N, C-alpha and C positions, 0 to 999 in steps of 0.2 A: 420415566427417568426423573430423578430428583433434580430440583432446580439448581442446587449448588453444583451438581455434577455437570449439568448442561452448561452452566456459566463457566466452569473451569475449562471445559473442552473448547468452548467458543473463544475464550480469551487466550488460552494457550495457543490456539491457531492464529489468532490475530497478532499476538506478540511475535511469533516466529516469522510471520509474513512481514511484519513491520521491520524487524531486524534485517531481513534480506533486502527490503526496499531501501533502507537507509544506506546499506552497503552499496547498492546500485547508485544512489545519489552521489555518494562520495567518489566512487570509482569513475563515473562518467565525467564528473567535474575535474578530477585529476587528469584524465586523458585530454579533456578540453584545454587545460592549461598547457599541455605539451604541444597540442596542435596549433594553438594561437596564443603563445605566451605573452606577447606584447599587449594584447587587448583585454585579456580576461584574468590577469594575474590576481586581481583583488576580488574576483567574483566568487567568493565563498559564502558570504553572509546570506545571499538569497536562499541557500539551502536551509538555513536555520529558520528563515521566515516561512518557507514552504511547510515545515513541520509544525508551525504554530508555536514555536518556543522562543520567539524573539524577546519577549519581556523577561523571561527567565535568563536568557543569554546576557541581556544588558544588566540585569540585577546582579549577576555573578561577576560582572566585570571581565568577562573573557576577552582576550585579544581578538580583534576582528580580522585575523589573517588566516592562512591555511592551517597552521598548526593549532591555533585556538579553536577553529571551527571543527576540524577533524577530531580533536580531543574531546570537545563538547558532544559531538554527535555520536562518537563511537564508544568513548570510555568513561564519560562523566556519570557516576552512579547517582548523583543528585538530580540528573535530568531524566524525567520519566520516559523519554523517547530515545535515549541513547541505545546503541546496540547492546551494551552490557546490561543495562536496566531491563530492556525488553527480554533478553534471554534469561535474566534472573526471574522475572515475572512468569515467563513461559515455564521455566523449570519448577517454580513453586506450584503453579497450577497442575503441571504434569504429575508432580509427586502426590497430589491429593486424589488422583484418578488412575493410579497405577494398575488397578484391577480392570480398567476399561481399555487402556491402550496397550499395544504389544510391548513385550519386554524390550525388544530391539529398539523400539521407538523411544522408550524412556532412556535407555542407555545412550542413544545418540543425542538426545536433548541434554542430558547431564554432561556428556563429554563436550558438547557444543558450548555450554555455559562456561565450563572450566577453561576451554580454549580462549574464549573472549576475555575472561577474567585474567588469565595469565598474560595475554597480549596487552591488557591495560597496564600491567605492572612494568612492562618493558616496551613502552609505546614509541620510543624515539625512532627506531628503525621504521616502524609503520608510518609515522608522520612524514618521514622522508620519502617513502614510496608505499602508499596504501594499497597498491594493486593486489598483491598476494593475499593480504588479509581479507580484503573485500571479496576476492574470488573464492576464498575458503568459506566465508560466510554464506555466499550464494550456493555453493556446492553442497554444504552441509544441510541447508534448508531443503534443497531439492532431494537430498537423500532421505530426509525425514518424511517428506511428502510421498516419496516412492514407497517407503516402508508402510506408511499409513494406507496407501492405496492398495497394496498387495497383501497386507497382513491384518487389517481391521475388517470386521464384518461391516458390510455397507448397510447399517441399520440407523437408528435414530442418532447414536453417538457420531457416526460418520457424517450425517447430515449437519449436525451442529459444527463439526470440525470444518466442513466445507463452507458452511455459511459464514463463519468467522473469517476464514481465509479470503473468500470472495469479496466480502464487504470491505475488508482492509485493503485488498489489492485495487479495487475500484477507487477508493479514496486516494491512494498514493499515486495512481496513474494520473488522476486529475490534478494533483498537487505539482507533480513534476512538469506537467504541461503548462500549468499556470506560471511556474517559475520561469520557464523559457520565454514565454511570450511577454510577460509583464515586467520582468526584472532583469534578466541576464543580458539582453541586448543593450550595449552601452549608450546608443543614441538612435533616435528614429531614422536618421539618414542611413544607418547600417542595414535597414531592411532590404533584402535582396542581394546583399553583398556576400563575398566569400565567407566572411565570419558568420553571417546569418545561416548559410547552408551547412557550415561545419557544426554549428550548434544544433540545428535540427537533426542532423545525422547522429550527433552525440546523444540527443534525447532518445532517438529510436534505439540506439545501442543500450541505453540505460534500462529500457524495458524489454530487452531481448526481442526487439521488433523489427530490426533493420532488414533482415532477409525476408521476413514475411511481408513487410511493406513493399519491398522492391519487386517481389513476385506479383503483388497485387497492382501496384501503381507505377513501378519503374522509377523515374527520376524523382529527386527531392522536390516536393511542392508543399509549402506550408499548409494550404487549405486541405489538401489530401491527407496530410499527416494528422491534422486535427480531426478530420472525419474518421480516419482509421483508428485512432486511439480513443475516441469518444463513442463512435456510433457503429463500429464494425460488429456484426453479429457472430463472426467466426473466430477472430483472433482472441485467444483466451485471456489476454491482459487488457483488452479494451474495456472501457467503463461499462458499456451496454452489455457486452458478453458476460462480464462478471456479475452484473446485477440480474440479468435474466437467469443465470445459473443459480444465483443466490435465491431467487424467487422460487425456483424448482425445489431447492432444499427446504425452504420455508414451508411450502405446501406438502412436501413429503413428510415433514415433521407433524403437521397438524392434521393431515388427511383431507384438507379442504380442496375441492376440485379447482384446477386452474381456471381463471376467469371469475372466481368468486372470492370473497374474503370473510373471515370469521373473527379477526382481531385487528388491532391497529397496525401491527407490523406488516401483515399481508396487505392492508389497505395502502399504507404509505409506500411500500416498495412497489406495489402494483401501479400506483399513480406515477411514480418516478420512472419505472420501466416504460410505461405507455408514453409519457412525455418525451423520453429520449428516443424511443423507436420511431416516432413520427416527426422528429426534429431534423431539419436540414442544416448542413454546415453553413449555408448562406445566412440562415437565421441566427446562428451562433455568432458569426462575425458581425452581423448587423447590430446585435445587442451588446457586443463586446465580449471577447473571449474570457478576460479576467472576471468580468461580472458574472458570466455564465458558470465558470468553474467555481467561483465563490459561492454562488447559489446552490450549485450541485453538491458541494461539500457540506453546506448547511443542511440540505435535505437528506444526505446520507447520515449525518449525525442524528437527525430525527428518526431515521429508520433504526439506528442503533438504540436510541432511547426507547422506541416502541418494542424492540426485541427484548430489552431488559424488562419493561413493564409487563410484557406478555409471558415471558418464559422464566425469568430469573428473580423477579420481585417476590416478596412474601405474599403479596396480594396481586396475582396476575390480572392484567387488564383484559376485558372481554368486550368486543364491539357490541353496541346496543342492537345493531341490525341482526346479529346472530342469535339474539334472544327472542326475536319476534316469530 
């Protein structure tokens, strides 16, 4: 497969997943303000921090209230991580690989983009109540994922599609967890309060994990939630489950047997999966959850850089060990 085609598939998938996750961020915080309006009315800016766009947010002078944050995260075309921008990038990538993806998939992505663009032009109603828009974003991305699963050949293109989605999903799960623990709680004395439990439940809802978590662990317990979202092997949105499946995609692409590595991407992702698989939640809390997720995001960025150097660069990187 040409590197430009693999790159387009990979980033199309990442941008679609990113748009859905931003909608989840907005939706859950909106419901959180309804559940506990007195305590969290101003808790919108942490979402911008979670996306890593705080400097751009300040530079643009956006108002730090609900309307300003939602408009910036959903409709600001100058923000590279807004829903509209993500869908524009996903559409541009999809257009260059129309011979690779199913026609139905292209049509859905094109329609998806125009829906978000039209919503940006009449955003006042959405700012007042973003639930319907966010729900539509989530449903359309799930539809595209279903079409891809049922109508694409599960070949190399499929593996790059899955790789992009899984790396992006792992990153966003860690970011929303970091926001809850490090920023959203107004004061340390609120730990263990009703507000604390409302926020943990809202976090699980944001990742569509509430029912799966309750079946596994029952009542809301912060340490069990952290363990579930970071280290669970079976829940498809946990960080470890995403990275393990991404590792399988990577090895399917290269043909390298599991347990071996032939390039920097396989090596970095293998190290990360191994470290997570043998990590206990007690160790995570002992080192600090924020510090752990911050390091995790840095390492996932390094995996992404290694994927670029290995597959998408003009001069692909090859690990020296594979040449011996």
